[in-house]
N, C-alpha and C positions, 0 to 999 in steps of 0.2 A: 305428609307434605315436607316436614322438616328433614326427613331422611333423603328425599329427592334433592332438596336444596343442598344438602351436605355433599352430594356427588358433584355439584357444580362450583363448590368453593375452592379457591386456590390455597395452596399451602403457604404459610407465612414466609417461607424462604423465597418462594416465587414472587410474592408481593414485594418483599424487600428488594429483590433484584430489579424488578420493574421500576419501583420508586427510585432506586439509586440511579438507574440509567435514564429514566424519562421524567424525573421530578419537575424540571423546568417546563417541559411541555404539558404535563398533567396539571400543573397548578393553574394553567390558563383555561382549564376545563374545555378542551377542544371537542368539536363535533366530528365524529367519524363518518366518512362517506365511503361506501363499498360499492364499486361498479364491477359487475361480472359480465363483461362484454361477450365473452365466449358463450355463456349461457344464452344471452339475448340473441346472438347471431345464429348459433347452432340449434337452439331449441325455441325458435321464435313462435312456434305453435303453442308453447306453454308460457312464454314470457313476453310481456309487452316490451317493445324496443324503446326503452325510456329515453335514450339519447335523441330519439326523433321527436320527442315531446319537450315541453318546457318543465318537466318534472323536477329536475335538479335545480334549475334556476328559481322556480316557484318555492321549492322547499327551503332554499338558502334565504330567499327574500322573507319568507315566513319566520324563520329562526332569527334573522337579524331584526325583524320588526318586534319580536317578543323580547329579545335579549340583547339587542345592540350588536355591534360588530363581533364576529366570531373568528376563532382560529379553527382551521379544518385540517384533518388528517385524512388523506385519500388512500384507499386500498383498492387495488384492481389487478385483474389478470391481464390487463392491457394498458400499461402506464403510458405508452406512446399516444394512445387515443385520448387519454385523460389530459 
C-alpha cells in the first residue's frame, strides 16, 4: 500500500510552488467543486445530470451546516454554465 501511495505523492518542489502561488487561498481551506458538464450532457446514459437536481445546492448547504461559511473553488469544462 505504501508503494502505491508513493506514486501519488507530489514532489516537494511542486508543493512549494503551489504554496507560494496559492497560500492565501489554501489557508482558507476551500472546498473544491468540479462540474463536468460535457460528460453529463454527452454521456447522460452513464451520468446523472446533476444540474437538473438540487445536488450542488444540498451539498453546499450540508457543508455550511457542518463547518460554517465556506470558500469554494470551482473547476469545470463549462465555466459559462457555472
